[in-house]
C-alpha positions as CSV (number, residue, x, y, z in Angstrom):
1,M,76.6,120.7,119.5
2,T,73.5,120.8,122.1
3,F,71.6,118.3,120.0
4,L,74.9,116.1,119.8
5,S,75.1,115.9,123.5
6,R,71.6,115.5,124.2
7,C,71.7,112.3,122.1
8,Q,74.7,110.9,123.9
9,N,74.3,108.8,127.3
10,R,76.4,110.8,129.7
11,S,75.0,112.8,132.3
12,E,78.2,115.2,132.5
13,S,77.2,116.9,129.2
14,N,73.4,115.7,128.6
15,D,70.7,117.7,130.6
16,Q,67.9,115.5,129.6
17,P,65.7,113.4,132.2
18,W,66.2,110.1,130.7
19,V,69.9,110.3,130.9
20,T,71.7,107.3,132.8
21,D,75.1,106.5,134.1
22,D,74.3,102.8,133.9
23,P,77.8,101.5,132.7
24,K,76.0,99.7,129.6
25,N,74.8,102.7,128.3
26,K,76.9,105.6,129.4
27,G,79.0,107.1,126.4
28,G,76.9,105.7,123.5
29,F,74.3,107.2,121.5
30,I,70.5,107.7,120.7
31,Y,68.7,108.3,117.7
32,S,67.5,111.8,118.8
33,P,67.0,113.4,122.2
34,T,63.7,112.1,122.5
35,S,63.7,108.8,121.0
36,A,65.8,105.6,121.0
37,K,65.2,102.2,119.0
38,S,65.2,100.4,122.4
39,E,64.4,102.2,125.7
40,E,64.0,100.3,129.3
41,T,62.5,101.3,132.6
42,L,65.1,102.1,135.4
43,P,64.3,100.8,139.1
44,D,63.4,104.4,140.3
45,G,60.8,104.3,137.3
46,R,62.3,106.4,135.0
47,K,62.5,105.7,131.2
48,A,66.2,105.4,129.9
49,L,66.9,105.6,126.1
50,R,69.3,102.4,125.2
51,S,72.5,103.5,123.2
52,C,73.1,101.5,120.1
53,G,76.0,100.7,117.9
54,S,75.0,102.5,114.8
55,M,74.1,105.5,116.3
56,S,77.1,105.5,118.8
57,Y,79.2,105.2,115.5
58,A,76.9,108.1,114.0
59,G,77.6,109.9,117.3
60,L,81.6,109.6,117.1
61,L,81.2,110.6,113.2
62,S,79.3,113.5,114.4
63,L,81.8,114.6,116.9
64,V,84.7,114.0,114.3
65,Y,83.1,116.3,112.0
66,A,82.0,119.2,115.0
67,K,86.0,119.1,115.1
68,L,86.3,118.0,118.8
69,S,89.6,116.8,119.7
70,P,90.1,113.0,120.7
71,E,91.0,113.9,124.1
72,D,87.4,115.9,124.6
73,P,85.4,113.9,127.1
74,R,82.5,113.3,124.8
75,V,84.9,111.7,122.3
76,V,86.7,109.5,125.1
77,A,83.3,108.3,126.4
78,V,81.9,107.2,123.0
79,K,85.1,105.5,122.2
80,D,85.2,103.6,125.4
81,W,81.5,102.4,124.9
82,L,82.2,101.3,121.5
83,G,85.0,99.4,122.7
84,K,83.1,97.8,125.3
85,N,80.4,97.1,122.8
86,Y,82.7,96.2,120.1
87,T,81.3,93.5,117.3
88,V,80.9,92.6,113.7
89,S,77.8,90.0,114.5
90,E,75.2,92.2,115.3
91,N,73.9,96.3,115.8
92,P,74.9,96.3,119.9
93,G,71.5,97.3,121.3
94,L,69.8,96.4,118.5
95,G,70.8,92.7,117.2
96,D,70.0,92.5,113.3
97,Q,67.8,95.9,113.5
98,G,69.8,98.4,111.3
99,L,72.5,95.7,110.9
100,Y,73.9,97.0,107.5
101,Y,73.5,100.9,108.6
102,Y,76.0,99.8,111.1
103,Y,78.2,98.2,108.7
104,H,78.3,101.4,106.8
105,A,78.5,103.8,109.9
106,M,81.2,101.7,111.8
107,P,84.1,102.0,109.2
108,K,83.0,105.4,108.3
109,A,83.3,106.9,111.7
110,L,86.5,105.2,112.6
111,A,88.0,106.1,109.5
112,A,87.4,109.7,109.8
113,A,88.4,109.4,113.8
114,N,91.9,108.2,112.3
115,L,91.6,105.0,114.4
116,S,93.5,102.1,112.8
117,T,92.1,99.9,115.7
118,L,89.7,100.3,118.5
119,K,90.8,99.3,121.8
120,L,88.5,96.8,123.6
121,A,87.1,96.3,127.4
122,D,89.8,93.9,127.9
123,G,92.8,95.9,126.7
124,T,93.5,94.4,123.5
125,E,93.0,96.4,120.0
126,A,90.7,95.1,117.6
127,D,91.5,95.2,113.9
128,W,88.3,96.7,112.6
129,R,89.1,96.8,109.0
130,K,90.2,93.2,109.2
131,D,87.2,92.1,111.0
132,L,84.6,93.8,109.2
133,G,86.1,93.1,105.8
134,E,86.1,89.3,106.5
135,K,82.4,89.7,107.6
136,L,81.0,91.4,105.2
137,L,82.9,89.2,102.1
138,S,81.2,86.1,104.3
139,L,77.9,87.7,103.5
140,Q,78.0,88.6,100.3
141,Q,75.5,86.4,98.1
142,P,76.6,84.2,95.1
143,D,75.0,87.2,92.7
144,G,77.6,89.6,94.5
145,S,74.7,91.2,96.5
146,W,74.1,91.4,100.1
147,E,70.6,90.6,101.1
148,M,69.4,92.4,104.3
149,A,65.7,92.0,105.6
150,S,63.5,94.9,106.2
151,R,60.2,95.8,107.2
152,P,58.8,98.0,104.7
153,G,56.4,100.2,105.1
154,G,52.2,99.3,105.2
155,P,49.1,101.5,104.8
156,G,49.1,104.4,106.5
157,G,52.8,104.3,107.6
158,K,52.5,101.3,109.8
159,S,55.4,98.8,109.6
160,A,54.6,95.5,107.7
161,K,54.8,92.4,110.1
162,N,56.6,90.2,107.5
163,L,60.4,90.9,106.9
164,Q,61.3,91.1,103.4
165,P,64.6,90.5,101.7
166,I,66.0,93.6,100.0
167,T,69.4,93.8,98.3
168,H,69.9,97.5,97.0
169,V,70.1,99.0,100.4
170,G,72.4,96.4,101.8
171,S,74.7,96.2,98.9
172,A,74.9,99.9,98.9
173,W,75.8,100.1,102.5
174,A,78.4,96.8,102.5
175,V,80.3,98.2,99.4
176,L,80.7,101.8,101.3
177,G,81.6,99.8,104.7
178,L,84.0,97.7,102.2
179,M,85.4,101.0,100.8
180,H,87.0,101.5,104.4
181,T,88.3,98.0,104.8
182,S,90.2,97.7,101.7
183,P,93.6,98.0,102.9
184,A,93.1,95.0,105.0
185,I,91.3,92.9,102.5
186,A,94.0,93.7,100.2
187,K,96.6,92.6,102.7
188,R,94.5,89.6,103.5
189,A,94.1,88.6,99.6
190,G,97.7,89.1,99.0
191,A,98.7,86.9,101.6
192,S,96.6,84.0,100.7
193,S,97.8,84.3,96.8
194,R,101.3,84.1,98.4
195,S,100.6,81.1,100.3
196,A,99.0,79.3,97.4
197,K,102.2,79.6,95.2
């Protein structure tokens, strides 16, 4: 639990110097206790590691696997962050970076946490299965694949400067995401076929 606690932007359970109680980061997760995909400098000069969507869903999944109760403050905090940053249009905190991993991590974590909806900042409930299922279907290419952009590794392990379209990983993560949304998609497809009659 020490590793997980040190990946969560929550000063009550994380002893690392970069932790911030900034509301836009509090409760979310970063990549590792010493690095994040995004960081910022605070007014006091300290480096803060920014929470992001994909790692926050992976963090929730890890807390579920660690058998923490839904009432545990760490679980409550990450669900709160996820509700405040809910979207299927981007990977919160990272934009398009890691988007298809986000589409895989989101439904896996929410299903494992037994959440059929996610409470949002305004008090409404998001039907994440419907939202994500429709988004993934809208991104599917005519040949049935899902194309994502990636920066392949260059010589010496450096990232290439030009984005390259790849489909195998994007398609795999999209299909894994759709597996968790299928009840909502089936319901929508059934309603569409009935209305067409």
